[in-house]
Backbone as XML, in Angstrom:
<?xml version="1.0"?>
<chain id="A" units="angstrom">
  <residue number="1" name="MET">
    <atom name="N" x="0.836" y="-1.177" z="0.000"/>
    <atom name="CA" x="0.000" y="0.000" z="0.000"/>
    <atom name="C" x="0.879" y="1.237" z="0.000"/>
  </residue>
  <residue number="2" name="GLU">
    <atom name="N" x="0.462" y="2.233" z="-0.656"/>
    <atom name="CA" x="1.217" y="3.473" z="-0.710"/>
    <atom name="C" x="0.971" y="4.281" z="0.556"/>
  </residue>
  <residue number="3" name="GLY">
    <atom name="N" x="2.047" y="4.824" z="1.130"/>
    <atom name="CA" x="1.914" y="5.660" z="2.310"/>
    <atom name="C" x="2.008" y="4.909" z="3.623"/>
  </residue>
  <residue number="4" name="ILE">
    <atom name="N" x="2.261" y="3.602" z="3.576"/>
    <atom name="CA" x="2.397" y="2.807" z="4.793"/>
    <atom name="C" x="3.746" y="2.110" z="4.766"/>
  </residue>
  <residue number="5" name="ALA">
    <atom name="N" x="4.494" y="2.213" z="5.859"/>
    <atom name="CA" x="5.775" y="1.523" z="5.976"/>
    <atom name="C" x="5.660" y="0.497" z="7.093"/>
  </residue>
  <residue number="6" name="LEU">
    <atom name="N" x="6.000" y="-0.747" z="6.810"/>
    <atom name="CA" x="5.980" y="-1.810" z="7.806"/>
    <atom name="C" x="7.408" y="-2.224" z="8.099"/>
  </residue>
  <residue number="7" name="ASN">
    <atom name="N" x="7.718" y="-2.422" z="9.379"/>
    <atom name="CA" x="9.046" y="-2.844" z="9.789"/>
    <atom name="C" x="8.887" y="-3.930" z="10.836"/>
  </residue>
  <residue number="8" name="VAL">
    <atom name="N" x="9.408" y="-5.129" z="10.556"/>
    <atom name="CA" x="9.321" y="-6.234" z="11.496"/>
    <atom name="C" x="10.714" y="-6.553" z="12.001"/>
  </residue>
  <residue number="9" name="GLY">
    <atom name="N" x="10.854" y="-6.631" z="13.318"/>
    <atom name="CA" x="12.145" y="-6.940" z="13.919"/>
    <atom name="C" x="11.935" y="-7.605" z="15.259"/>
  </residue>
  <residue number="10" name="LEU">
    <atom name="N" x="13.017" y="-7.693" z="16.052"/>
    <atom name="CA" x="12.938" y="-8.309" z="17.372"/>
    <atom name="C" x="11.967" y="-7.575" z="18.288"/>
  </residue>
  <residue number="11" name="GLU">
    <atom name="N" x="11.786" y="-6.293" z="18.056"/>
    <atom name="CA" x="10.911" y="-5.500" z="18.908"/>
    <atom name="C" x="9.441" y="-5.708" z="18.581"/>
  </residue>
  <residue number="12" name="GLY">
    <atom name="N" x="9.142" y="-6.343" z="17.459"/>
    <atom name="CA" x="7.750" y="-6.540" z="17.054"/>
    <atom name="C" x="7.499" y="-5.865" z="15.727"/>
  </residue>
  <residue number="13" name="LEU">
    <atom name="N" x="6.269" y="-5.528" z="15.457"/>
    <atom name="CA" x="5.854" y="-4.924" z="14.200"/>
    <atom name="C" x="5.658" y="-3.425" z="14.398"/>
  </residue>
  <residue number="14" name="ASN">
    <atom name="N" x="6.293" y="-2.623" z="13.561"/>
    <atom name="CA" x="6.108" y="-1.178" z="13.581"/>
    <atom name="C" x="5.402" y="-0.769" z="12.302"/>
  </residue>
  <residue number="15" name="VAL">
    <atom name="N" x="4.382" y="0.054" z="12.424"/>
    <atom name="CA" x="3.648" y="0.559" z="11.270"/>
    <atom name="C" x="3.738" y="2.072" z="11.300"/>
  </residue>
  <residue number="16" name="LYS">
    <atom name="N" x="4.136" y="2.667" z="10.162"/>
    <atom name="CA" x="4.218" y="4.119" z="10.080"/>
    <atom name="C" x="3.404" y="4.574" z="8.881"/>
  </residue>
  <residue number="17" name="LEU">
    <atom name="N" x="2.459" y="5.455" z="9.152"/>
    <atom name="CA" x="1.644" y="6.016" z="8.095"/>
    <atom name="C" x="2.307" y="7.299" z="7.587"/>
  </residue>
  <residue number="18" name="GLU">
    <atom name="N" x="2.227" y="7.504" z="6.282"/>
    <atom name="CA" x="2.826" y="8.693" z="5.691"/>
    <atom name="C" x="2.196" y="9.934" z="6.299"/>
  </residue>
  <residue number="19" name="GLY">
    <atom name="N" x="3.052" y="10.879" z="6.713"/>
    <atom name="CA" x="2.564" y="12.126" z="7.290"/>
    <atom name="C" x="2.374" y="12.051" z="8.798"/>
  </residue>
  <residue number="20" name="GLU">
    <atom name="N" x="2.456" y="10.882" z="9.383"/>
    <atom name="CA" x="2.320" y="10.726" z="10.833"/>
    <atom name="C" x="3.661" y="11.027" z="11.486"/>
  </residue>
  <residue number="21" name="PRO">
    <atom name="N" x="3.677" y="11.710" z="12.634"/>
    <atom name="CA" x="4.949" y="11.927" z="13.338"/>
    <atom name="C" x="5.448" y="10.611" z="13.910"/>
  </residue>
  <residue number="22" name="GLU">
    <atom name="N" x="6.770" y="10.475" z="13.988"/>
    <atom name="CA" x="7.354" y="9.249" z="14.512"/>
    <atom name="C" x="7.200" y="9.238" z="16.029"/>
  </residue>
  <residue number="23" name="VAL">
    <atom name="N" x="6.634" y="8.153" z="16.543"/>
    <atom name="CA" x="6.392" y="8.024" z="17.977"/>
    <atom name="C" x="7.072" y="6.761" z="18.462"/>
  </residue>
  <residue number="24" name="GLU">
    <atom name="N" x="7.716" y="6.846" z="19.620"/>
    <atom name="CA" x="8.365" y="5.679" z="20.216"/>
    <atom name="C" x="7.280" y="4.750" z="20.756"/>
  </residue>
  <residue number="25" name="GLU">
    <atom name="N" x="7.238" y="3.525" z="20.275"/>
    <atom name="CA" x="6.227" y="2.549" z="20.689"/>
    <atom name="C" x="6.696" y="1.767" z="21.904"/>
  </residue>
  <residue number="26" name="GLU">
    <atom name="N" x="5.743" y="1.285" z="22.709"/>
    <atom name="CA" x="6.070" y="0.433" z="23.847"/>
    <atom name="C" x="6.468" y="-0.948" z="23.354"/>
  </residue>
  <residue number="27" name="GLN">
    <atom name="N" x="7.273" y="-1.636" z="24.162"/>
    <atom name="CA" x="7.674" y="-3.001" z="23.851"/>
    <atom name="C" x="6.468" y="-3.919" z="24.017"/>
  </residue>
  <residue number="28" name="PRO">
    <atom name="N" x="6.410" y="-5.028" z="23.287"/>
    <atom name="CA" x="5.332" y="-5.988" z="23.501"/>
    <atom name="C" x="5.315" y="-6.443" z="24.957"/>
  </residue>
  <residue number="29" name="VAL">
    <atom name="N" x="4.134" y="-6.780" z="25.451"/>
    <atom name="CA" x="3.963" y="-7.142" z="26.853"/>
    <atom name="C" x="4.770" y="-8.367" z="27.220"/>
  </residue>
  <residue number="30" name="LYS">
    <atom name="N" x="4.790" y="-9.371" z="26.353"/>
    <atom name="CA" x="5.427" y="-10.640" z="26.708"/>
    <atom name="C" x="6.629" y="-10.884" z="25.807"/>
  </residue>
  <residue number="31" name="GLN">
    <atom name="N" x="7.810" y="-10.760" z="26.358"/>
    <atom name="CA" x="9.036" y="-11.074" z="25.639"/>
    <atom name="C" x="9.821" y="-12.020" z="26.524"/>
  </residue>
  <residue number="32" name="VAL">
    <atom name="N" x="9.686" y="-13.293" z="26.263"/>
    <atom name="CA" x="10.274" y="-14.303" z="27.129"/>
    <atom name="C" x="11.791" y="-14.250" z="27.113"/>
  </residue>
  <residue number="33" name="GLU">
    <atom name="N" x="12.395" y="-14.119" z="25.955"/>
    <atom name="CA" x="13.851" y="-14.179" z="25.863"/>
    <atom name="C" x="14.523" y="-12.826" z="26.054"/>
  </residue>
  <residue number="34" name="MET">
    <atom name="N" x="13.759" y="-11.751" z="26.024"/>
    <atom name="CA" x="14.340" y="-10.423" z="26.168"/>
    <atom name="C" x="14.368" y="-10.039" z="27.638"/>
  </residue>
  <residue number="35" name="GLN">
    <atom name="N" x="15.439" y="-9.396" z="28.062"/>
    <atom name="CA" x="15.553" y="-8.949" z="29.441"/>
    <atom name="C" x="14.665" y="-7.727" z="29.643"/>
  </residue>
  <residue number="36" name="GLN">
    <atom name="N" x="13.923" y="-7.711" z="30.751"/>
    <atom name="CA" x="13.069" y="-6.585" z="31.081"/>
    <atom name="C" x="13.672" y="-5.838" z="32.249"/>
  </residue>
  <residue number="37" name="GLN">
    <atom name="N" x="13.207" y="-4.638" z="32.466"/>
    <atom name="CA" x="13.722" y="-3.840" z="33.559"/>
    <atom name="C" x="13.048" y="-4.237" z="34.861"/>
  </residue>
  <residue number="38" name="SER">
    <atom name="N" x="13.734" y="-3.991" z="35.979"/>
    <atom name="CA" x="13.161" y="-4.312" z="37.272"/>
    <atom name="C" x="11.923" y="-3.461" z="37.515"/>
  </residue>
  <residue number="39" name="GLY">
    <atom name="N" x="11.078" y="-3.925" z="38.432"/>
    <atom name="CA" x="9.831" y="-3.236" z="38.710"/>
    <atom name="C" x="8.703" y="-3.716" z="37.822"/>
  </residue>
  <residue number="40" name="GLN">
    <atom name="N" x="8.974" y="-4.644" z="36.950"/>
    <atom name="CA" x="7.958" y="-5.181" z="36.067"/>
    <atom name="C" x="7.547" y="-6.562" z="36.551"/>
  </residue>
  <residue number="41" name="THR">
    <atom name="N" x="6.705" y="-7.198" z="35.768"/>
    <atom name="CA" x="6.291" y="-8.558" z="36.082"/>
    <atom name="C" x="6.762" y="-9.503" z="34.991"/>
  </residue>
  <residue number="42" name="TYR">
    <atom name="N" x="6.797" y="-10.773" z="35.317"/>
    <atom name="CA" x="7.207" y="-11.810" z="34.367"/>
    <atom name="C" x="6.248" y="-12.978" z="34.521"/>
  </residue>
  <residue number="43" name="ILE">
    <atom name="N" x="5.796" y="-13.538" z="33.416"/>
    <atom name="CA" x="4.918" y="-14.705" z="33.435"/>
    <atom name="C" x="5.776" y="-15.951" z="33.263"/>
  </residue>
  <residue number="44" name="VAL">
    <atom name="N" x="5.692" y="-16.850" z="34.229"/>
    <atom name="CA" x="6.504" y="-18.065" z="34.238"/>
    <atom name="C" x="6.145" y="-18.948" z="33.045"/>
  </residue>
  <residue number="45" name="GLN">
    <atom name="N" x="7.183" y="-19.395" z="32.339"/>
    <atom name="CA" x="7.035" y="-20.268" z="31.176"/>
    <atom name="C" x="7.491" y="-21.681" z="31.541"/>
  </residue>
  <residue number="46" name="SER">
    <atom name="N" x="7.078" y="-22.646" z="30.745"/>
    <atom name="CA" x="7.481" y="-24.031" z="30.962"/>
    <atom name="C" x="9.003" y="-24.138" z="30.953"/>
  </residue>
  <residue number="47" name="GLY">
    <atom name="N" x="9.565" y="-24.798" z="31.966"/>
    <atom name="CA" x="11.014" y="-24.987" z="32.050"/>
    <atom name="C" x="11.732" y="-23.920" z="32.847"/>
  </residue>
  <residue number="48" name="ASP">
    <atom name="N" x="11.044" y="-22.838" z="33.205"/>
    <atom name="CA" x="11.678" y="-21.771" z="33.989"/>
    <atom name="C" x="12.006" y="-22.234" z="35.402"/>
  </residue>
  <residue number="49" name="THR">
    <atom name="N" x="13.061" y="-21.679" z="35.956"/>
    <atom name="CA" x="13.391" y="-21.861" z="37.370"/>
    <atom name="C" x="13.617" y="-20.472" z="37.955"/>
  </residue>
  <residue number="50" name="LEU">
    <atom name="N" x="13.491" y="-20.354" z="39.263"/>
    <atom name="CA" x="13.749" y="-19.065" z="39.897"/>
    <atom name="C" x="15.178" y="-18.611" z="39.628"/>
  </residue>
  <residue number="51" name="TYR">
    <atom name="N" x="16.105" y="-19.558" z="39.620"/>
    <atom name="CA" x="17.511" y="-19.233" z="39.373"/>
    <atom name="C" x="17.686" y="-18.603" z="37.980"/>
  </residue>
  <residue number="52" name="GLU">
    <atom name="N" x="17.095" y="-19.216" z="36.962"/>
    <atom name="CA" x="17.220" y="-18.690" z="35.597"/>
    <atom name="C" x="16.546" y="-17.329" z="35.455"/>
  </residue>
  <residue number="53" name="ILE">
    <atom name="N" x="15.365" y="-17.177" z="36.073"/>
    <atom name="CA" x="14.653" y="-15.904" z="36.006"/>
    <atom name="C" x="15.460" y="-14.816" z="36.707"/>
  </residue>
  <residue number="54" name="ALA">
    <atom name="N" x="16.007" y="-15.133" z="37.875"/>
    <atom name="CA" x="16.831" y="-14.169" z="38.607"/>
    <atom name="C" x="18.027" y="-13.729" z="37.761"/>
  </residue>
  <residue number="55" name="ASN">
    <atom name="N" x="18.706" y="-14.674" z="37.139"/>
    <atom name="CA" x="19.853" y="-14.336" z="36.277"/>
    <atom name="C" x="19.426" y="-13.474" z="35.100"/>
  </residue>
  <residue number="56" name="ARG">
    <atom name="N" x="18.303" y="-13.804" z="34.487"/>
    <atom name="CA" x="17.814" y="-13.064" z="33.320"/>
    <atom name="C" x="17.568" y="-11.599" z="33.662"/>
  </residue>
  <residue number="57" name="PHE">
    <atom name="N" x="17.090" y="-11.347" z="34.885"/>
    <atom name="CA" x="16.737" y="-9.990" z="35.269"/>
    <atom name="C" x="17.769" y="-9.327" z="36.175"/>
  </residue>
  <residue number="58" name="GLY">
    <atom name="N" x="18.898" y="-9.990" z="36.390"/>
    <atom name="CA" x="19.964" y="-9.385" z="37.178"/>
    <atom name="C" x="19.620" y="-9.219" z="38.647"/>
  </residue>
  <residue number="59" name="THR">
    <atom name="N" x="18.907" y="-10.191" z="39.195"/>
    <atom name="CA" x="18.552" y="-10.154" z="40.601"/>
    <atom name="C" x="18.926" y="-11.489" z="41.239"/>
  </residue>
  <residue number="60" name="THR">
    <atom name="N" x="18.452" y="-11.745" z="42.431"/>
    <atom name="CA" x="18.762" y="-13.003" z="43.113"/>
    <atom name="C" x="17.488" y="-13.794" z="43.370"/>
  </residue>
  <residue number="61" name="VAL">
    <atom name="N" x="17.666" y="-15.090" z="43.609"/>
    <atom name="CA" x="16.529" y="-15.946" z="43.950"/>
    <atom name="C" x="15.879" y="-15.429" z="45.227"/>
  </residue>
  <residue number="62" name="SER">
    <atom name="N" x="16.682" y="-15.065" z="46.208"/>
    <atom name="CA" x="16.152" y="-14.548" z="47.479"/>
    <atom name="C" x="15.297" y="-13.302" z="47.262"/>
  </residue>
  <residue number="63" name="ALA">
    <atom name="N" x="15.765" y="-12.397" z="46.416"/>
    <atom name="CA" x="15.013" y="-11.166" z="46.144"/>
    <atom name="C" x="13.699" y="-11.479" z="45.433"/>
  </residue>
  <residue number="64" name="LEU">
    <atom name="N" x="13.723" y="-12.432" z="44.493"/>
    <atom name="CA" x="12.497" y="-12.846" z="43.807"/>
    <atom name="C" x="11.499" y="-13.443" z="44.793"/>
  </residue>
  <residue number="65" name="LYS">
    <atom name="N" x="12.000" y="-14.321" z="45.662"/>
    <atom name="CA" x="11.132" y="-14.964" z="46.643"/>
    <atom name="C" x="10.514" y="-13.926" z="47.576"/>
  </residue>
  <residue number="66" name="GLU">
    <atom name="N" x="11.318" y="-12.978" z="48.034"/>
    <atom name="CA" x="10.809" y="-11.949" z="48.932"/>
    <atom name="C" x="9.776" y="-11.059" z="48.251"/>
  </residue>
  <residue number="67" name="ALA">
    <atom name="N" x="10.052" y="-10.661" z="47.005"/>
    <atom name="CA" x="9.147" y="-9.777" z="46.264"/>
    <atom name="C" x="7.819" y="-10.444" z="45.946"/>
  </residue>
  <residue number="68" name="ASN">
    <atom name="N" x="7.805" y="-11.789" z="45.953"/>
    <atom name="CA" x="6.601" y="-12.533" z="45.579"/>
    <atom name="C" x="6.033" y="-13.358" z="46.728"/>
  </residue>
  <residue number="69" name="ASN">
    <atom name="N" x="6.537" y="-13.132" z="47.939"/>
    <atom name="CA" x="6.067" y="-13.852" z="49.130"/>
    <atom name="C" x="6.106" y="-15.366" z="48.944"/>
  </residue>
  <residue number="70" name="LEU">
    <atom name="N" x="7.198" y="-15.852" z="48.347"/>
    <atom name="CA" x="7.362" y="-17.282" z="48.128"/>
    <atom name="C" x="8.124" y="-17.889" z="49.299"/>
  </residue>
  <residue number="71" name="THR">
    <atom name="N" x="7.666" y="-19.060" z="49.752"/>
    <atom name="CA" x="8.354" y="-19.742" z="50.859"/>
    <atom name="C" x="9.183" y="-20.918" z="50.361"/>
  </residue>
  <residue number="72" name="SER">
    <atom name="N" x="9.065" y="-21.238" z="49.057"/>
    <atom name="CA" x="9.869" y="-22.305" z="48.471"/>
    <atom name="C" x="10.325" y="-21.863" z="47.088"/>
  </residue>
  <residue number="73" name="ASP">
    <atom name="N" x="11.122" y="-22.707" z="46.429"/>
    <atom name="CA" x="11.603" y="-22.403" z="45.078"/>
    <atom name="C" x="10.619" y="-22.860" z="44.010"/>
  </residue>
  <residue number="74" name="MET">
    <atom name="N" x="9.473" y="-23.375" z="44.410"/>
    <atom name="CA" x="8.504" y="-23.914" z="43.458"/>
    <atom name="C" x="7.700" y="-22.790" z="42.797"/>
  </residue>
  <residue number="75" name="ILE">
    <atom name="N" x="7.669" y="-22.808" z="41.451"/>
    <atom name="CA" x="6.861" y="-21.864" z="40.676"/>
    <atom name="C" x="6.052" y="-22.658" z="39.664"/>
  </residue>
  <residue number="76" name="ARG">
    <atom name="N" x="4.968" y="-22.051" z="39.171"/>
    <atom name="CA" x="4.078" y="-22.742" z="38.228"/>
    <atom name="C" x="3.984" y="-21.980" z="36.910"/>
  </residue>
  <residue number="77" name="VAL">
    <atom name="N" x="3.804" y="-22.703" z="35.803"/>
    <atom name="CA" x="3.610" y="-22.092" z="34.500"/>
    <atom name="C" x="2.398" y="-21.168" z="34.583"/>
  </residue>
  <residue number="78" name="GLY">
    <atom name="N" x="2.554" y="-19.965" z="34.071"/>
    <atom name="CA" x="1.468" y="-18.986" z="34.076"/>
    <atom name="C" x="1.478" y="-18.078" z="35.296"/>
  </residue>
  <residue number="79" name="GLN">
    <atom name="N" x="2.268" y="-18.424" z="36.295"/>
    <atom name="CA" x="2.367" y="-17.605" z="37.508"/>
    <atom name="C" x="3.007" y="-16.265" z="37.158"/>
  </residue>
  <residue number="80" name="VAL">
    <atom name="N" x="2.474" y="-15.201" z="37.707"/>
    <atom name="CA" x="3.014" y="-13.860" z="37.469"/>
    <atom name="C" x="3.945" y="-13.505" z="38.621"/>
  </residue>
  <residue number="81" name="LEU">
    <atom name="N" x="5.195" y="-13.220" z="38.297"/>
    <atom name="CA" x="6.190" y="-12.851" z="39.302"/>
    <atom name="C" x="6.519" y="-11.375" z="39.216"/>
  </residue>
  <residue number="82" name="ASN">
    <atom name="N" x="6.602" y="-10.727" z="40.354"/>
    <atom name="CA" x="7.093" y="-9.357" z="40.419"/>
    <atom name="C" x="8.614" y="-9.411" z="40.361"/>
  </residue>
  <residue number="83" name="ILE">
    <atom name="N" x="9.210" y="-8.567" z="39.525"/>
    <atom name="CA" x="10.660" y="-8.518" z="39.389"/>
    <atom name="C" x="11.162" y="-7.337" z="40.204"/>
  </residue>
  <residue number="84" name="PRO">
    <atom name="N" x="11.950" y="-7.596" z="41.260"/>
    <atom name="CA" x="12.433" y="-6.500" z="42.122"/>
    <atom name="C" x="13.507" y="-5.666" z="41.446"/>
  </residue>
</chain>
């Protein structure tokens, strides 16, 4: 189509209409392999461990457990974790 630019990359799909000002778009909500900033949440995926999640976000297992009121290392697929 004329007047529409599509760009697909690791960040997702960007669409720019001709004549529209360029606006910084938010990142997709769920990026399993991409590191997110602290203060966000993470949805546990199959195969995840607290240790791997802590490493991915640059925190510790203890900090994850405290931020989520966890008394054990057990997590479930689909569980939403607060990232300290």
